C-alpha positions in Angstrom: 95.5 110.3 74.0 93.3 108.3 70.7 94.0 104.1 70.9 96.5 103.2 68.3 95.7 100.2 66.0 99.3 97.2 65.9 99.4 95.3 63.2 97.2 93.4 64.3 94.4 94.8 64.5 94.1 94.8 68.1 93.5 98.4 69.3 95.9 99.4 72.4 95.8 102.1 74.6 97.9 104.6 76.2 98.8 103.3 80.0 96.3 104.7 82.4 96.0 103.8 86.7 92.2 103.3 85.2 91.2 100.5 84.0 88.9 101.7 80.7 87.7 98.3 80.3 85.0 98.3 82.6 85.3 96.6 85.6 85.3 97.5 88.8 86.3 94.4 90.7 85.6 94.0 94.3 88.3 93.2 96.2 88.0 89.5 97.2 87.0 87.3 94.6 85.8 83.5 94.9 86.9 81.1 92.8 84.8 78.0 92.7 86.8 74.8 90.8 85.1 71.3 92.2 83.5 68.1 90.9 80.0 69.7 90.6 78.8 73.2 90.6 75.3 71.4 92.3 76.1 73.1 96.1 78.0 76.5 94.5 74.7 78.4 94.9 74.1 77.9 98.5 77.7 78.5 99.3 77.4 81.7 97.2 75.0 83.2 99.8 77.6 82.0 102.2 79.9 84.4 101.8 78.1 87.1 100.6 76.7 87.2 103.6 80.4 87.3 104.7 80.9 90.1 102.8 81.9 88.6 99.5 80.8 90.6 96.3 82.8 89.2 93.5 82.4 84.7 92.7 84.1 83.4 89.2 82.4 79.8 88.6 85.4 77.8 86.5 84.0 75.8 83.5 86.4 72.8 84.7 83.5 72.4 87.2 81.0 70.8 85.5 77.5 72.8 85.5 79.3 75.6 85.9 77.2 78.6 83.4 74.1 76.5 85.5 75.1 77.4 88.6 76.1 81.1 87.6 72.3 81.8 86.3 70.5 79.6 89.8 73.8 81.9 91.8 72.3 85.2 90.1 69.1 84.3 91.4 69.2 84.1 95.3 72.0 86.6 95.5 71.1 90.6 95.2 71.7 92.5 92.3 75.6 93.8 93.8 76.9 90.3 93.7 79.2 90.4 90.5 79.7 87.2 88.3 82.4 85.9 86.1 82.8 82.5 84.7 86.3 81.3 84.7 88.7 78.5 82.6 87.8 80.6 79.9 89.9 79.5 76.5 87.8 79.6 73.2 85.7 80.8 71.5 82.3 79.2 72.5 83.4 79.2 76.4 83.8 83.7 75.7 80.1 83.1 73.9 78.2 80.2 76.2 79.4 82.8 79.3 78.4 85.2 77.8 74.9 84.0 76.9 74.6 82.5 79.9 74.6 86.8 81.8 78.3 86.4 82.9 79.6 89.5 84.3 82.5 89.3 83.1 85.1 86.6 82.2 88.6 85.0 83.6 91.5 82.6 81.7 94.2 81.1 82.8 96.7 82.7 79.1 96.0 85.5 77.6 94.9 84.6 74.4 93.8 87.6 72.3 91.8 85.7 70.0 89.3 85.4 72.7 89.9 88.7 74.4 89.0 89.9 71.3 85.7 88.0 71.2 85.3 89.4 74.5 85.1 92.8 73.4 82.9 92.6 71.9 80.4 91.6 73.3 81.2 94.1 75.6 81.9 91.8 78.7 85.1 92.4 80.9 87.8 90.3 80.0 90.4 89.0 82.7 93.2 87.5 81.1 96.1 85.4 82.8 100.0 85.9 82.6 103.4 85.6 84.5 105.5 88.1 82.6 105.9 91.9 82.2 105.3 91.2 78.7 102.3 89.1 78.9 101.4 91.3 81.7 102.1 94.8 80.0 100.6 93.6 76.3 97.1 92.2 77.5 96.9 95.5 79.5 97.3 97.2 76.2 94.6 94.7 74.3 92.2 95.9 76.6 91.5 93.6 79.6 89.9 94.8 81.9 91.9 93.5 84.8 95.5 91.3 83.9 95.5 88.0 86.1 98.4 86.9 88.0 99.0 82.8 88.2 100.2 81.1 89.3 101.1 84.1 91.4 102.3 81.7 94.4 105.0 79.2 91.9 105.9 83.5 90.8 107.3 85.2 94.5 103.7 86.1 95.8 103.9 89.8 96.8 106.9 90.7 95.9 106.5 90.0 92.3 103.3 92.3 92.4 104.9 94.8 94.5 107.7 94.5 92.2 105.9 94.6 89.2 103.9 97.5 89.5 106.9 99.6 90.2 107.8 99.7 86.7 104.3 98.9 85.0 102.0 101.7 87.5 99.2 102.0 85.2 98.6 97.9 85.7 95.3 96.9 87.3 96.3 93.1 89.1 94.3 90.5 90.2 96.6 87.6 91.4 95.2 83.9 91.8 96.6 80.3 93.1 97.4 79.6 95.8 96.3 82.5 98.0 94.6 81.6 101.2 92.8 84.8 103.4 95.9 84.5 105.6 97.1 86.0 101.7 94.9 88.4 101.5 96.2 92.0 103.6 99.8 90.8 101.8 98.2 91.0 98.0 96.2 93.8 98.5 98.9 96.1 100.0 101.7 95.0 97.3 99.6 97.0 95.1 96.6 94.6 93.6 93.3 95.3 93.3 91.8 92.4 93.7 92.5 88.8 94.5 91.4 85.0 93.5 90.9 83.2 96.2 90.6 79.5 95.2 90.9 75.4 96.3 93.0 76.1 99.6 90.0 79.1 100.8 87.5 77.1 99.5 88.9 73.9 101.2 85.3 71.2 101.3 82.4 73.8 101.2 81.3 72.6 97.4 80.7 68.6 98.7 77.7 67.8 99.6 78.6 67.6 103.6 81.0 70.3 103.4 82.1 72.6 106.2 80.1 76.2 105.7 80.5 76.5 108.6 83.8 76.3 108.4 84.4 78.9 104.7 82.3 81.5 106.9 84.8 81.2 109.6 87.9 81.5 106.4 85.6 84.0 105.0 85.2 86.8 107.6 89.5 86.2 108.1 89.1 87.1 104.0 86.9 90.2 104.0 88.4 91.4 107.8 92.3 91.7 106.3 91.5 93.8 103.9 93.4 96.2 104.3 91.4 99.8 105.6 
């Protein structure tokens, strides 16, 4: 079925089980929010060695785009690097200019989504409700972020949402740790965002990277096979 235009001018599409918005996200996404991005390229190297391939640098972290650029130079080509907490048109343009592979937002902004689509960058907006999730998906989102999913019912919410909207491609985030990976992916999520609880103190100057590596191994082992 061809896309149809709504009065808002946003083009919508028929729901399918595959998103045509051009993002093949690995199942584990490391989400970085820290006081400084200085150590994040090293953190990404540790996680990459344990099987992680997707990394999100949030704009609330000073130096996030510079860290993305530095990480790009240190990791193999199969690493997928994105910018998170994208709220404005300037955020979209800055992330695009930095070479981000994907953009993530805690909210659904049709304006920011439209700019990202215009620049050819997959956009993952944040949603809470079935209406928000469906509208974001129909408007061209590459995936739909459920945030903060730990306050929304966890894996049971993911499962319930997909029972009535089975075409959605979901990435829950918020309060997810390595112990929760299997539950969310088994509920039907395509990927999960692993943030502060998973990151621990790794981004700090004296942070424990060995502990991070152990958490990463556990997360990877919890992917349903």
